[in-house]
mmCIF file of the N, C-alpha and C atoms, coordinates in Angstrom:
data_MODEL
# 
_entry.id   MODEL 
# 
loop_
_atom_site.group_PDB 
_atom_site.id 
_atom_site.type_symbol 
_atom_site.label_atom_id 
_atom_site.label_alt_id 
_atom_site.label_comp_id 
_atom_site.label_asym_id 
_atom_site.label_entity_id 
_atom_site.label_seq_id 
_atom_site.pdbx_PDB_ins_code 
_atom_site.Cartn_x 
_atom_site.Cartn_y 
_atom_site.Cartn_z 
_atom_site.occupancy 
_atom_site.B_iso_or_equiv 
_atom_site.pdbx_formal_charge 
_atom_site.auth_seq_id 
_atom_site.auth_comp_id 
_atom_site.auth_asym_id 
_atom_site.auth_atom_id 
_atom_site.pdbx_PDB_model_num 
ATOM 1   N N  . MET A 1 1  ? 0.857   -1.173 0.000  1.00 0.00 ? 1  MET A N  1 
ATOM 2   C CA . MET A 1 1  ? 0.000   0.000  0.000  1.00 0.00 ? 1  MET A CA 1 
ATOM 3   C C  . MET A 1 1  ? 0.898   1.230  0.000  1.00 0.00 ? 1  MET A C  1 
ATOM 4   N N  . ASP A 1 2  ? 0.614   2.160  -0.869 1.00 0.00 ? 2  ASP A N  1 
ATOM 5   C CA . ASP A 1 2  ? 1.455   3.358  -0.930 1.00 0.00 ? 2  ASP A CA 1 
ATOM 6   C C  . ASP A 1 2  ? 1.040   4.377  0.133  1.00 0.00 ? 2  ASP A C  1 
ATOM 7   N N  . ILE A 1 3  ? 1.863   5.387  0.300  1.00 0.00 ? 3  ILE A N  1 
ATOM 8   C CA . ILE A 1 3  ? 1.679   6.378  1.351  1.00 0.00 ? 3  ILE A CA 1 
ATOM 9   C C  . ILE A 1 3  ? 0.365   7.148  1.176  1.00 0.00 ? 3  ILE A C  1 
ATOM 10  N N  . ALA A 1 4  ? 0.034   7.530  -0.052 1.00 0.00 ? 4  ALA A N  1 
ATOM 11  C CA . ALA A 1 4  ? -1.185  8.308  -0.300 1.00 0.00 ? 4  ALA A CA 1 
ATOM 12  C C  . ALA A 1 4  ? -2.426  7.506  0.083  1.00 0.00 ? 4  ALA A C  1 
ATOM 13  N N  . ALA A 1 5  ? -2.474  6.255  -0.307 1.00 0.00 ? 5  ALA A N  1 
ATOM 14  C CA . ALA A 1 5  ? -3.634  5.419  0.016  1.00 0.00 ? 5  ALA A CA 1 
ATOM 15  C C  . ALA A 1 5  ? -3.724  5.194  1.523  1.00 0.00 ? 5  ALA A C  1 
ATOM 16  N N  . LEU A 1 6  ? -2.594  4.992  2.170  1.00 0.00 ? 6  LEU A N  1 
ATOM 17  C CA . LEU A 1 6  ? -2.573  4.804  3.612  1.00 0.00 ? 6  LEU A CA 1 
ATOM 18  C C  . LEU A 1 6  ? -3.054  6.067  4.322  1.00 0.00 ? 6  LEU A C  1 
ATOM 19  N N  . SER A 1 7  ? -2.611  7.209  3.850  1.00 0.00 ? 7  SER A N  1 
ATOM 20  C CA . SER A 1 7  ? -3.022  8.483  4.435  1.00 0.00 ? 7  SER A CA 1 
ATOM 21  C C  . SER A 1 7  ? -4.526  8.693  4.281  1.00 0.00 ? 7  SER A C  1 
ATOM 22  N N  . MET A 1 8  ? -5.045  8.382  3.100  1.00 0.00 ? 8  MET A N  1 
ATOM 23  C CA . MET A 1 8  ? -6.485  8.540  2.871  1.00 0.00 ? 8  MET A CA 1 
ATOM 24  C C  . MET A 1 8  ? -7.282  7.584  3.754  1.00 0.00 ? 8  MET A C  1 
ATOM 25  N N  . ALA A 1 9  ? -6.827  6.375  3.902  1.00 0.00 ? 9  ALA A N  1 
ATOM 26  C CA . ALA A 1 9  ? -7.514  5.395  4.733  1.00 0.00 ? 9  ALA A CA 1 
ATOM 27  C C  . ALA A 1 9  ? -7.512  5.828  6.201  1.00 0.00 ? 9  ALA A C  1 
ATOM 28  N N  . MET A 1 10 ? -6.394  6.356  6.672  1.00 0.00 ? 10 MET A N  1 
ATOM 29  C CA . MET A 1 10 ? -6.317  6.820  8.054  1.00 0.00 ? 10 MET A CA 1 
ATOM 30  C C  . MET A 1 10 ? -7.225  8.027  8.279  1.00 0.00 ? 10 MET A C  1 
ATOM 31  N N  . ASN A 1 11 ? -7.244  8.944  7.312  1.00 0.00 ? 11 ASN A N  1 
ATOM 32  C CA . ASN A 1 11 ? -8.113  10.113 7.441  1.00 0.00 ? 11 ASN A CA 1 
ATOM 33  C C  . ASN A 1 11 ? -9.585  9.710  7.416  1.00 0.00 ? 11 ASN A C  1 
ATOM 34  N N  . GLN A 1 12 ? -9.933  8.748  6.580  1.00 0.00 ? 12 GLN A N  1 
ATOM 35  C CA . GLN A 1 12 ? -11.311 8.280  6.516  1.00 0.00 ? 12 GLN A CA 1 
ATOM 36  C C  . GLN A 1 12 ? -11.705 7.604  7.827  1.00 0.00 ? 12 GLN A C  1 
ATOM 37  N N  . ALA A 1 13 ? -10.807 6.832  8.399  1.00 0.00 ? 13 ALA A N  1 
ATOM 38  C CA . ALA A 1 13 ? -11.090 6.183  9.680  1.00 0.00 ? 13 ALA A CA 1 
ATOM 39  C C  . ALA A 1 13 ? -11.264 7.222  10.782 1.00 0.00 ? 13 ALA A C  1 
ATOM 40  N N  . THR A 1 14 ? -10.439 8.250  10.768 1.00 0.00 ? 14 THR A N  1 
ATOM 41  C CA . THR A 1 14 ? -10.550 9.320  11.758 1.00 0.00 ? 14 THR A CA 1 
ATOM 42  C C  . THR A 1 14 ? -11.875 10.057 11.601 1.00 0.00 ? 14 THR A C  1 
ATOM 43  N N  . LEU A 1 15 ? -12.257 10.331 10.360 1.00 0.00 ? 15 LEU A N  1 
ATOM 44  C CA . LEU A 1 15 ? -13.521 11.004 10.101 1.00 0.00 ? 15 LEU A CA 1 
ATOM 45  C C  . LEU A 1 15 ? -14.695 10.160 10.591 1.00 0.00 ? 15 LEU A C  1 
ATOM 46  N N  . MET A 1 16 ? -14.672 8.868  10.299 1.00 0.00 ? 16 MET A N  1 
ATOM 47  C CA . MET A 1 16 ? -15.752 7.985  10.747 1.00 0.00 ? 16 MET A CA 1 
ATOM 48  C C  . MET A 1 16 ? -15.843 7.959  12.270 1.00 0.00 ? 16 MET A C  1 
ATOM 49  N N  . GLN A 1 17 ? -14.707 7.966  12.930 1.00 0.00 ? 17 GLN A N  1 
ATOM 50  C CA . GLN A 1 17 ? -14.690 7.962  14.386 1.00 0.00 ? 17 GLN A CA 1 
ATOM 51  C C  . GLN A 1 17 ? -15.254 9.278  14.925 1.00 0.00 ? 17 GLN A C  1 
ATOM 52  N N  . ASN A 1 18 ? -14.896 10.398 14.313 1.00 0.00 ? 18 ASN A N  1 
ATOM 53  C CA . ASN A 1 18 ? -15.397 11.700 14.754 1.00 0.00 ? 18 ASN A CA 1 
ATOM 54  C C  . ASN A 1 18 ? -16.906 11.818 14.542 1.00 0.00 ? 18 ASN A C  1 
ATOM 55  N N  . VAL A 1 19 ? -17.380 11.320 13.416 1.00 0.00 ? 19 VAL A N  1 
ATOM 56  C CA . VAL A 1 19 ? -18.823 11.350 13.148 1.00 0.00 ? 19 VAL A CA 1 
ATOM 57  C C  . VAL A 1 19 ? -19.562 10.481 14.148 1.00 0.00 ? 19 VAL A C  1 
ATOM 58  N N  . SER A 1 20 ? -19.050 9.309  14.425 1.00 0.00 ? 20 SER A N  1 
ATOM 59  C CA . SER A 1 20 ? -19.671 8.411  15.391 1.00 0.00 ? 20 SER A CA 1 
ATOM 60  C C  . SER A 1 20 ? -19.728 9.051  16.771 1.00 0.00 ? 20 SER A C  1 
ATOM 61  N N  . LEU A 1 21 ? -18.669 9.710  17.154 1.00 0.00 ? 21 LEU A N  1 
ATOM 62  C CA . LEU A 1 21 ? -18.622 10.383 18.449 1.00 0.00 ? 21 LEU A CA 1 
ATOM 63  C C  . LEU A 1 21 ? -19.625 11.528 18.499 1.00 0.00 ? 21 LEU A C  1 
ATOM 64  N N  . ALA A 1 22 ? -19.751 12.290 17.415 1.00 0.00 ? 22 ALA A N  1 
ATOM 65  C CA . ALA A 1 22 ? -20.700 13.400 17.374 1.00 0.00 ? 22 ALA A CA 1 
ATOM 66  C C  . ALA A 1 22 ? -22.137 12.890 17.474 1.00 0.00 ? 22 ALA A C  1 
ATOM 67  N N  . VAL A 1 23 ? -22.442 11.797 16.806 1.00 0.00 ? 23 VAL A N  1 
ATOM 68  C CA . VAL A 1 23 ? -23.786 11.222 16.873 1.00 0.00 ? 23 VAL A CA 1 
ATOM 69  C C  . VAL A 1 23 ? -24.081 10.721 18.286 1.00 0.00 ? 23 VAL A C  1 
ATOM 70  N N  . ALA A 1 24 ? -23.125 10.083 18.904 1.00 0.00 ? 24 ALA A N  1 
ATOM 71  C CA . ALA A 1 24 ? -23.309 9.595  20.274 1.00 0.00 ? 24 ALA A CA 1 
ATOM 72  C C  . ALA A 1 24 ? -23.511 10.760 21.239 1.00 0.00 ? 24 ALA A C  1 
ATOM 73  N N  . LYS A 1 25 ? -22.755 11.822 21.062 1.00 0.00 ? 25 LYS A N  1 
ATOM 74  C CA . LYS A 1 25 ? -22.894 12.995 21.922 1.00 0.00 ? 25 LYS A CA 1 
ATOM 75  C C  . LYS A 1 25 ? -24.277 13.619 21.758 1.00 0.00 ? 25 LYS A C  1 
ATOM 76  N N  . GLN A 1 26 ? -24.754 13.691 20.524 1.00 0.00 ? 26 GLN A N  1 
ATOM 77  C CA . GLN A 1 26 ? -26.075 14.249 20.269 1.00 0.00 ? 26 GLN A CA 1 
ATOM 78  C C  . GLN A 1 26 ? -27.161 13.367 20.890 1.00 0.00 ? 26 GLN A C  1 
ATOM 79  N N  . ALA A 1 27 ? -27.009 12.076 20.795 1.00 0.00 ? 27 ALA A N  1 
ATOM 80  C CA . ALA A 1 27 ? -27.978 11.160 21.402 1.00 0.00 ? 27 ALA A CA 1 
ATOM 81  C C  . ALA A 1 27 ? -27.987 11.311 22.922 1.00 0.00 ? 27 ALA A C  1 
ATOM 82  N N  . MET A 1 28 ? -26.832 11.498 23.514 1.00 0.00 ? 28 MET A N  1 
ATOM 83  C CA . MET A 1 28 ? -26.759 11.699 24.958 1.00 0.00 ? 28 MET A CA 1 
ATOM 84  C C  . MET A 1 28 ? -27.456 12.994 25.364 1.00 0.00 ? 28 MET A C  1 
ATOM 85  N N  . GLU A 1 29 ? -27.276 14.060 24.586 1.00 0.00 ? 29 GLU A N  1 
ATOM 86  C CA . GLU A 1 29 ? -27.922 15.336 24.898 1.00 0.00 ? 29 GLU A CA 1 
ATOM 87  C C  . GLU A 1 29 ? -29.440 15.216 24.815 1.00 0.00 ? 29 GLU A C  1 
ATOM 88  N N  . VAL A 1 30 ? -29.932 14.514 23.805 1.00 0.00 ? 30 VAL A N  1 
ATOM 89  C CA . VAL A 1 30 ? -31.373 14.306 23.671 1.00 0.00 ? 30 VAL A CA 1 
ATOM 90  C C  . VAL A 1 30 ? -31.898 13.503 24.854 1.00 0.00 ? 30 VAL A C  1 
ATOM 91  N N  . GLN A 1 31 ? -31.156 12.476 25.254 1.00 0.00 ? 31 GLN A N  1 
ATOM 92  C CA . GLN A 1 31 ? -31.574 11.654 26.390 1.00 0.00 ? 31 GLN A CA 1 
ATOM 93  C C  . GLN A 1 31 ? -31.590 12.463 27.675 1.00 0.00 ? 31 GLN A C  1 
ATOM 94  N N  . GLN A 1 32 ? -30.631 13.355 27.852 1.00 0.00 ? 32 GLN A N  1 
ATOM 95  C CA . GLN A 1 32 ? -30.610 14.203 29.042 1.00 0.00 ? 32 GLN A CA 1 
ATOM 96  C C  . GLN A 1 32 ? -31.820 15.133 29.057 1.00 0.00 ? 32 GLN A C  1 
ATOM 97  N N  . GLN A 1 33 ? -32.178 15.674 27.906 1.00 0.00 ? 33 GLN A N  1 
ATOM 98  C CA . GLN A 1 33 ? -33.359 16.537 27.821 1.00 0.00 ? 33 GLN A CA 1 
ATOM 99  C C  . GLN A 1 33 ? -34.623 15.749 28.148 1.00 0.00 ? 33 GLN A C  1 
ATOM 100 N N  . ASN A 1 34 ? -34.727 14.532 27.601 1.00 0.00 ? 34 ASN A N  1 
ATOM 101 C CA . ASN A 1 34 ? -35.897 13.696 27.883 1.00 0.00 ? 34 ASN A CA 1 
ATOM 102 C C  . ASN A 1 34 ? -35.986 13.364 29.369 1.00 0.00 ? 34 ASN A C  1 
ATOM 103 N N  . THR A 1 35 ? -34.858 13.082 29.983 1.00 0.00 ? 35 THR A N  1 
ATOM 104 C CA . THR A 1 35 ? -34.830 12.763 31.411 1.00 0.00 ? 35 THR A CA 1 
ATOM 105 C C  . THR A 1 35 ? -35.256 13.971 32.234 1.00 0.00 ? 35 THR A C  1 
ATOM 106 N N  . ALA A 1 36 ? -34.765 15.141 31.871 1.00 0.00 ? 36 ALA A N  1 
ATOM 107 C CA . ALA A 1 36 ? -35.134 16.367 32.590 1.00 0.00 ? 36 ALA A CA 1 
ATOM 108 C C  . ALA A 1 36 ? -36.632 16.630 32.473 1.00 0.00 ? 36 ALA A C  1 
ATOM 109 N N  . GLN A 1 37 ? -37.187 16.415 31.291 1.00 0.00 ? 37 GLN A N  1 
ATOM 110 C CA . GLN A 1 37 ? -38.629 16.613 31.112 1.00 0.00 ? 37 GLN A CA 1 
ATOM 111 C C  . GLN A 1 37 ? -39.427 15.595 31.921 1.00 0.00 ? 37 GLN A C  1 
ATOM 112 N N  . LEU A 1 38 ? -38.958 14.363 31.983 1.00 0.00 ? 38 LEU A N  1 
ATOM 113 C CA . LEU A 1 38 ? -39.645 13.332 32.760 1.00 0.00 ? 38 LEU A CA 1 
ATOM 114 C C  . LEU A 1 38 ? -39.622 13.668 34.242 1.00 0.00 ? 38 LEU A C  1 
ATOM 115 N N  . VAL A 1 39 ? -38.483 14.106 34.745 1.00 0.00 ? 39 VAL A N  1 
ATOM 116 C CA . VAL A 1 39 ? -38.379 14.480 36.154 1.00 0.00 ? 39 VAL A CA 1 
ATOM 117 C C  . VAL A 1 39 ? -39.291 15.660 36.447 1.00 0.00 ? 39 VAL A C  1 
ATOM 118 N N  . GLU A 1 40 ? -39.329 16.629 35.545 1.00 0.00 ? 40 GLU A N  1 
ATOM 119 C CA . GLU A 1 40 ? -40.200 17.793 35.722 1.00 0.00 ? 40 GLU A CA 1 
ATOM 120 C C  . GLU A 1 40 ? -41.673 17.360 35.749 1.00 0.00 ? 40 GLU A C  1 
ATOM 121 N N  . MET A 1 41 ? -42.035 16.435 34.879 1.00 0.00 ? 41 MET A N  1 
ATOM 122 C CA . MET A 1 41 ? -43.402 15.954 34.828 1.00 0.00 ? 41 MET A CA 1 
ATOM 123 C C  . MET A 1 41 ? -43.756 15.201 36.116 1.00 0.00 ? 41 MET A C  1 
ATOM 124 N N  . LEU A 1 42 ? -42.840 14.405 36.634 1.00 0.00 ? 42 LEU A N  1 
ATOM 125 C CA . LEU A 1 42 ? -43.101 13.649 37.849 1.00 0.00 ? 42 LEU A CA 1 
ATOM 126 C C  . LEU A 1 42 ? -43.196 14.548 39.076 1.00 0.00 ? 42 LEU A C  1 
ATOM 127 N N  . ASP A 1 43 ? -42.496 15.677 39.065 1.00 0.00 ? 43 ASP A N  1 
ATOM 128 C CA . ASP A 1 43 ? -42.534 16.601 40.194 1.00 0.00 ? 43 ASP A CA 1 
ATOM 129 C C  . ASP A 1 43 ? -43.791 17.458 40.194 1.00 0.00 ? 43 ASP A C  1 
ATOM 130 N N  . ALA A 1 44 ? -44.477 17.574 39.063 1.00 0.00 ? 44 ALA A N  1 
ATOM 131 C CA . ALA A 1 44 ? -45.672 18.402 38.977 1.00 0.00 ? 44 ALA A CA 1 
ATOM 132 C C  . ALA A 1 44 ? -46.811 17.748 39.762 1.00 0.00 ? 44 ALA A C  1 
ATOM 133 N N  . PRO A 1 45 ? -47.623 18.565 40.431 1.00 0.00 ? 45 PRO A N  1 
ATOM 134 C CA . PRO A 1 45 ? -48.737 17.988 41.184 1.00 0.00 ? 45 PRO A CA 1 
ATOM 135 C C  . PRO A 1 45 ? -49.819 17.443 40.242 1.00 0.00 ? 45 PRO A C  1 
ATOM 136 N N  . HIS A 1 46 ? -50.536 16.450 40.733 1.00 0.00 ? 46 HIS A N  1 
ATOM 137 C CA . HIS A 1 46 ? -51.624 15.866 39.948 1.00 0.00 ? 46 HIS A CA 1 
ATOM 138 C C  . HIS A 1 46 ? -52.758 16.892 39.852 1.00 0.00 ? 46 HIS A C  1 
ATOM 139 N N  . PRO A 1 47 ? -53.359 17.065 38.683 1.00 0.00 ? 47 PRO A N  1 
ATOM 140 C CA . PRO A 1 47 ? -54.357 18.128 38.509 1.00 0.00 ? 47 PRO A CA 1 
ATOM 141 C C  . PRO A 1 47 ? -55.624 17.944 39.349 1.00 0.00 ? 47 PRO A C  1 
ATOM 142 N N  . THR A 1 48 ? -55.959 16.734 39.739 1.00 0.00 ? 48 THR A N  1 
ATOM 143 C CA . THR A 1 48 ? -57.174 16.537 40.529 1.00 0.00 ? 48 THR A CA 1 
ATOM 144 C C  . THR A 1 48 ? -56.884 16.161 41.975 1.00 0.00 ? 48 THR A C  1 
ATOM 145 N N  . ALA A 1 49 ? -55.658 16.204 42.394 1.00 0.00 ? 49 ALA A N  1 
ATOM 146 C CA . ALA A 1 49 ? -55.302 15.829 43.763 1.00 0.00 ? 49 ALA A CA 1 
ATOM 147 C C  . ALA A 1 49 ? -55.848 16.859 44.739 1.00 0.00 ? 49 ALA A C  1 
ATOM 148 N N  . GLY A 1 50 ? -56.510 16.374 45.772 1.00 0.00 ? 50 GLY A N  1 
ATOM 149 C CA . GLY A 1 50 ? -57.017 17.249 46.819 1.00 0.00 ? 50 GLY A CA 1 
ATOM 150 C C  . GLY A 1 50 ? -58.378 17.843 46.544 1.00 0.00 ? 50 GLY A C  1 
ATOM 151 N N  . GLN A 1 51 ? -59.024 17.482 45.456 1.00 0.00 ? 51 GLN A N  1 
ATOM 152 C CA . GLN A 1 51 ? -60.339 18.066 45.145 1.00 0.00 ? 51 GLN A CA 1 
ATOM 153 C C  . GLN A 1 51 ? -61.483 17.264 45.740 1.00 0.00 ? 51 GLN A C  1 
ATOM 154 N N  . THR A 1 52 ? -61.263 16.007 46.050 1.00 0.00 ? 52 THR A N  1 
ATOM 155 C CA . THR A 1 52 ? -62.324 15.169 46.622 1.00 0.00 ? 52 THR A CA 1 
ATOM 156 C C  . THR A 1 52 ? -61.803 14.456 47.858 1.00 0.00 ? 52 THR A C  1 
ATOM 157 N N  . ILE A 1 53 ? -62.746 14.082 48.696 1.00 0.00 ? 53 ILE A N  1 
ATOM 158 C CA . ILE A 1 53 ? -62.402 13.334 49.914 1.00 0.00 ? 53 ILE A CA 1 
ATOM 159 C C  . ILE A 1 53 ? -63.235 12.060 49.905 1.00 0.00 ? 53 ILE A C  1 
ATOM 160 N N  . ASP A 1 54 ? -62.602 10.941 50.093 1.00 0.00 ? 54 ASP A N  1 
ATOM 161 C CA . ASP A 1 54 ? -63.313 9.661  50.181 1.00 0.00 ? 54 ASP A CA 1 
ATOM 162 C C  . ASP A 1 54 ? -63.690 9.417  51.635 1.00 0.00 ? 54 ASP A C  1 
ATOM 163 N N  . ILE A 1 55 ? -65.002 9.309  51.897 1.00 0.00 ? 55 ILE A N  1 
ATOM 164 C CA . ILE A 1 55 ? -65.492 9.080  53.256 1.00 0.00 ? 55 ILE A CA 1 
ATOM 165 C C  . ILE A 1 55 ? -66.335 7.821  53.259 1.00 0.00 ? 55 ILE A C  1 
ATOM 166 N N  . GLN A 1 56 ? -66.135 7.007  54.287 1.00 0.00 ? 56 GLN A N  1 
ATOM 167 C CA . GLN A 1 56 ? -66.941 5.804  54.440 1.00 0.00 ? 56 GLN A CA 1 
ATOM 168 C C  . GLN A 1 56 ? -67.635 5.867  55.799 1.00 0.00 ? 56 GLN A C  1 
ATOM 169 N N  . VAL A 1 57 ? -68.941 5.728  55.801 1.00 0.00 ? 57 VAL A N  1 
ATOM 170 C CA . VAL A 1 57 ? -69.714 5.820  57.045 1.00 0.00 ? 57 VAL A CA 1 
ATOM 171 C C  . VAL A 1 57 ? -70.155 4.456  57.483 1.00 0.00 ? 57 VAL A C  1 
# 
């Protein structure tokens, strides 16, 4: 394998690795946003909580 082909192959491998890392980072950011929204939703009070009282006589 000549130097030019080796250089191109190494650059292509580096590019593929960088793209893969960028996609993984983006997926992690989306997951963090989803988690934050889920936590926010779970912390919100229930809309009908406290409006009725169950009494048994």
